[in-house]
C-alpha positions as CSV (number, residue, x, y, z in Angstrom):
1,X,-5.2,26.5,-7.5
2,X,-6.8,26.7,-10.9
3,X,-3.9,26.3,-13.3
4,X,-5.3,23.5,-15.5
5,X,-8.1,24.4,-17.9
6,X,-11.3,22.5,-17.0
7,X,-12.0,21.7,-20.7
8,X,-8.7,19.8,-20.9
9,X,-9.5,17.9,-17.7
10,X,-13.0,17.2,-19.0
11,X,-11.4,15.6,-22.1
12,X,-9.2,13.4,-19.9
13,X,-12.3,12.1,-18.0
14,X,-14.1,11.5,-21.3
15,X,-11.1,9.6,-22.7
16,X,-11.3,7.4,-19.6
17,X,-14.9,6.5,-20.5
18,X,-17.0,9.2,-18.8
19,X,-20.0,10.0,-21.1
20,X,-21.0,13.1,-19.2
21,X,-18.8,15.1,-16.9
22,X,-19.9,17.7,-14.4
23,X,-17.9,20.9,-13.9
24,X,-17.5,19.9,-10.3
25,X,-15.9,16.6,-11.3
26,X,-13.5,18.3,-13.7
27,X,-12.5,20.8,-11.0
28,X,-11.9,18.1,-8.5
29,X,-9.7,16.1,-10.9
30,X,-7.8,19.3,-11.8
31,X,-7.1,20.0,-8.1
32,X,-5.8,16.4,-7.7
33,X,-3.7,16.6,-10.8
34,X,-2.2,19.9,-9.8
35,X,-1.2,18.7,-6.3
36,X,0.4,15.5,-7.8
37,X,2.1,17.5,-10.5
38,X,3.6,19.9,-8.0
39,X,5.0,16.9,-5.9
40,X,6.5,15.4,-9.1
41,X,8.0,18.7,-10.1
42,X,9.6,19.2,-6.7
43,X,11.0,15.7,-6.7
44,X,12.3,16.2,-10.2
45,X,13.9,19.5,-9.3
46,X,15.7,17.7,-6.4
47,X,17.0,15.0,-8.8
48,X,18.3,17.6,-11.2
49,X,20.1,19.5,-8.4
50,X,21.6,16.2,-7.2
51,X,23.0,15.7,-10.7
52,X,24.4,19.3,-10.6
53,X,22.0,20.5,-13.3
54,X,19.6,23.5,-13.3
55,X,17.5,22.0,-16.1
56,X,14.8,19.5,-15.2
57,X,14.7,16.8,-17.9
58,X,12.0,14.3,-19.0
59,X,14.1,11.6,-17.3
60,X,13.9,13.5,-14.0
61,X,10.1,13.6,-14.3
62,X,9.8,9.9,-15.1
63,X,12.2,9.0,-12.2
64,X,10.3,11.3,-9.8
65,X,7.0,9.6,-10.8
66,X,8.5,6.2,-9.9
67,X,9.8,7.4,-6.6
68,X,6.5,9.0,-5.6
69,X,4.3,5.9,-6.2
């Protein structure tokens, strides 16, 4: 996939308490985040379509997250 910058993912891991982060760890988390993000985006798009909208809103994203848990 490779859409998320590894430096940003590295910072996320460090914010979570990781003192040192391997490139492999950052790449693995980036893959997981991208997969989950795509699922959320798809669900949010369906919610917007159901509401007869073309625009996906922040509320759609939040509701999609709740339904995918």
